[in-house]
N, C-alpha and C positions, 0 to 999 in steps of 0.2 A: 361732685361728691364721689362718683365711682372711681375717679383717678386717684383720690386721696386715700381710699380704703386700704390698699395694700401697704402703703407706708405707715398708716396708723396702726394696722395690725402688727407690723414689724416692731414698731416702737413699744406697743403694748406687751408684745412677747418678750422683748428685751427687759423691760421693767419687771415683769412677772418673774423672769428667770433670775434677775438680780435679787428680787425680794425673797425668792425661794432659797437662793444661796445664803443670804443673810440669816434666814430662819435656821438653816442647818448649822451655820457658823456659831450662832449664839447659844445653841442647844447645849445642855450640860454634858452630853456625851460627844460633842463635836460634830463635824461634818465628814461625809464620805463623798468625794468628788471623782468624776470620771472624765478624762480628756476626750473631747468630741471626735478627734481624728485618730490618735494613737491608741485609745482605750486604756491608757495608764490610769491607775486608781491610787488616790492619796487620801489619807485620813488626818484630821486635825481640826483646828479652828481658825477662823479668819482673824487676822491681826490688824492693827491700826496703821502700820507702816506702809508707805507708798514709795515707789521709785518710778518716775515717769507715769505710764499708764498701768503699771503692774501693782498689785496689792499683795501685802504680806500674808502668808498662810503658814501658821505654826503647826509643823508636823508633830506626830505623837512622840518622837524622840527629842522634841524641844527645839529643833532647828527651824529657822524661818526660810521659806521658799517663796520667791516673788512670782506670782502668776497673773495672767491676763484673764479676768473673770469670764469674758464672753467665750473663751476657748474651753471652758469646763462646764459640766452640768452636775447638780447634786443627785445622788442616788441613795436609796435605802441600803444600809449595810446588809450584805448577804452572808449568813452564817456558813453557807456551804462554799463560799468563795475563799479559797486558800491562797489566792495570788497575793504575794507580799508587795508592799509599797517599796519602790527602790529608794536607796539612800540618796541624799541630795547630790553626792559626788559621783553617783553612777548614772549615766545618761539612759534615757528610755531606750530599750531595744538591745542593751548590752547583754550578751548571753550569760546564763547562770554559771557561777564559778564552781568547777568540779573539785573533788578532793585531790585528785592527781592530775597534773597538767601535762599536755603534750604541745609543745610550741614548735613553730616552724619559722625560720628567719629568711626574709627576702631582702637582699641588700640593694640599695639605690645609691650608687657611688658616682660622684662627678656630676657635671652639668646634665640637666634633663633636656636634651636636645635631639635625641635619636628615637625615631618611631619604633625601632626594633626593641627598645626597652619595654614598651607596652606588651609586645608579644611574649617577651621573656618573663615578665611578671605574671601574665595570664597562665603560662605553663607552670610557673612556680606555685601558683595557687592550686592548680590541679595536683601537683605533687603534695602540697600541704594537706589537701583533702584525703589523698591516698595514705598519707602518714597518720591520718586520724587526728590532726591538730585541733586543739580547742582554743589555741592562741596563735594568731598570725602576727609576727613582729616585722615591721618595715624598718630596717636598719638604715638610717639616713646619714649621708655625708655629702652634702650637695650645696652649691651656691644658688640653686634654682635653675630656671631655664625657660623654655617656651610655654606660653600660656596654654595653648590648646593641648599640649602633651601633659602638662601638670594637671589640667582640669580633668583629663581622661583618667589619670591615676587616682585623683580624688574621688571621682564617681565610681571607679572600680572598688575602692575601699568602702565607700558607702553601701555598696551592694552586698558586702560580706555579712550575711546574717547567721552563719553557721559557726562562727568563732569570734572571740574577743580580739579586736584589732589594737595593736600597740605600736606607737612610733618611738623608736629608740635612736637618739642622736648620738652617733658614735662613729669614729673613723679618724684618719690621719689629720684631716682638717677640722674636725670637731664642730661641724656647723650644719644647720638646716635653715637656710635663708631663702627669701623670695618664695617660690612655690614649694620649697622644702618645708617652710613653716606652715603653709596651707595643708600639706600632707599630714603634718603633725596634728593639726586641728581636726582633721577628718577621722582620726583614730579615736577609739574609746579612751585610751590612756596614753600618756606621754612620759617617757623616762629619758634621761640624758647622762652621758658620761661626764666626769668631773672636768670642768674647763670648757665645755661645749657652749655654743651660742645658738639662739633661735630668734627669728624675727625678720625685720626689714623686708616685708612682703609686698612692696609696691610693684605692680605689674609693669613690665617693659616689653617693647617690641624689639626683636632681634633684626637688625638691618645689615646691609653689606658693609657699612662703615662702622658698625658697633651696635649700640642699643639706644632706644629712645623711649620716653614715657608714652603710655597710651593716652588717648584723649580722655577728657573729663567724664564723659558719659560712660565709657567702658570702665574707668576706674571706680566710679560710683556704684555701678552694677557689681563689680568685683568685690568691693568693700561690703555691700549688702549680703552677697553670697557667703562671704567669709564670716560675717557676724552670725548669720543664720546657722551656718555649719558649726561654729563654736558652741552656740546655745544648744543645738541639737545633741551635741556630744558631751555637754556638761562643762565646757570650758567657758572662760569669761569672754563675752562678746565685746566688752569694752577694750580688753587687751588685744583681741583679734583686730578690732577697728584701728587701734593705735599702731599696730604693726604695718598697716597698709596706708594709713592717712596721717601725715605729720601734723595736721591741724587738730587732732584729737589728743586730749590729755587723759591720763589714767592715774587715779589716786587710790591708795589703800585706805580703808576705813573699817570701823566696827559698828554694827548696828545690833543692839541687844546681845553683845558679846560674840557675834558671828562676823567673821571677816568678809567684807564685800569689796569689789573693785568698781569704782564709779568714775565718771568724768569729773573734772574740776567744778563744772557748773552744778552737777547733781550733788557734789560734796558740800558746796556752799548752801544749796537749798536745804539739804538734810540737816545741816548744822543749824540753820535758822529754825527749822521745824522742831528740832529736839533740843533747843537751847537750854530749856529749864528741866528737861526730863532726865538728863544724864545717860540716855540710852544710846547716844551716838558720839563717837570720837574719831578724829582723824589719825591716819598713820602716815606712811611715807608717800611722797609724790613719785610714782613709778616712772612716768614719762610726761614731760612738759610739751605743750603745743609748740610746734616748730621743729620737733625732732622725731624722726621715725624710730619706733621702739625696737630695740634688740636687747635680749636678756641673756645673761650668763646662766649656767646651770644652777648656781646657788640662788640667784635672783628668781629664776623660774620656780624653784622649789619654795622659796619664801612666799611667793605670791600665788601659790597653788596652780601654776601653769603646768608643771610636771609633778609627778607623784613621788619621784625618788631619783637618786643619783646612782648609776650602776656602770661599772667599767667592764664587767665580764657577763657572759650569758648566765652563769650560775648566780652571780650577784643580782642580775635582773630578775630571775625567777623567784629568788628569796625575797626581794623587795616587793614583789607582787603577792607574797604571802604563801608561796609554795615551798615545801620541803621535799616533796616527791615529784619529780618531773623528768621528762625526756625532751631533748631538743634536737631538731633536725635543721638543716640549712641548705638553701639553694645557692651555694657560693659560686656556682657555675654562671650565674646571671651576668656578673660584671665582665668576665672573660668572653662570654658569648657575644655580648653587645660590642665589645671592642673588636672582636674578630669580624663580625658582620659589617661594622662600619669600615674596617680596613678593606674587606673584600669588595664592598660597593665602590669605594674610592679607586681601588685598583682596576675594577671593571670599567669604570668611567675613563680613567687615564689610558687604558688599553685602546678603547674605542676612539678616543681623541687622537692618539698617536697613529692609529690606522688611517683615520681621516686625513691628517696632515701629511703623512708619508705618501699616500696614494694621490693626494692633490698635487704634491710636488712632482711625482712621477708623471702625472697626466700632463703637466706643463712642459716636462722635458722629453716626452715621448716623440719619436720621429713620425709615427703614423697615426692618423685619426682613430683607427680601430684600437690601437694600444691605449690611446688616451681615453676612449670611451670605456674600455675595460677597467682602467684605474678609477674613473669617475663613478662607475657602478659600485665599486668597493667603497668609495667615499659616501655614496648615498646610503648604502647598507649601514655603515658605521654611524652616520648622522641619524638614521631612523632609530637605531638602538639607543643613542644618546637621548633623543627626545622621549623614548619610552621610559628610560630611567628617570628623567626629570619629572615625569608625570606620576611615577610610582612613589607614594609617600614612604615606602620602606627604605628607599635609598637615601633620603635626607641630603641630597646633593646641593640644593639651594643654588643652582646654576642660573645666572641672570639671563633673561630672554635675549638681551643684546648680544650675548655670546653666540647663541643659537642662530640669530639673524645674520651675524657676521659670517658664520660658517656657510649658511645658505647662499649668501651673496657671493662668496668666493667660489662656491661650486657652480653657481649659475654663470659667473663670468667666464669660467673655463669652457663650459658648454657653448656659450655664445661665440667664443673665439674659434671653436671648431666649425 
């Protein structure tokens, strides 16, 4: 009996909490709910609609928001509490919109494959704070890149609690693919230039011979992280999942005149449940199973993935609702990354040339003392090369076989002496 009590109490507590929630929901003045983790407060009444394990909650403005009941607790309305309920399109934690905006642009151009990009973005965020930015815009023009680097950028964006974060897909290639799409979903808001594309976020490993898909376990974890990230920021988790997993379908539908994005399976279920009510109707099939989702800017706007199409920074600010604004930019980031990558490669090539030249001289030297002097130079160059390969800032990706061959050649000359 003793071992059964804790489980019994947990079940009792759950049913009591659910009963309390229902009591508030059917009250004439509606319910006031508070999220157990984030502290977010919403007001309205519990609706009959369901999607998976989520229950519809009709907000005071008439919109339906689908929530998981056990994540919320009913509270008495506090007349002194002036904290407003966020609009459904605005994710929890998004900073309050000021009358006049100060935006700062951080560009991410080209493949995300160099660690020095992280350092540059961190310095760019410091500049944005000094600028007094209320909006940080990550301007994206990338095919994606390495998982560990993209993940660090995503986490960097998630930690920004002092400004609204915006992903703006703009550039010569007009794309935010792979981890570029993940960075978009990490931002509070997404905007795109006309003709841009976003999506195709399946993770890949970069190898010496090209790229390869990650194993199923890692892909599943990646998809789950992306869904959670999208939901946290107010984006569609179904669309996020369809961008990373080609087995997932995405369908546009309307429930009580509110557009929702659901899987094909959920669409069929909702259609059966609301067959006679007229509250549910199907729209377009956005992405069928078997095809990885990629959206154009017009499609992204149509399905509420992005909030607007903007080709210039002035257009972007006005689309965000600002007439008074100032915009700064860390345009130095792209050039700095290119210079550092070039310097690191030149440093490596210099050390390798020193090694090869001194190894050749050691073989041709007439006297053992001369050979040993050249071999010491080889050893110094090899030590420096090994240091660079272990330093993540260099991004050299030198195979260990190459280092081993250099060590073998050096040892062979020593043995010959």
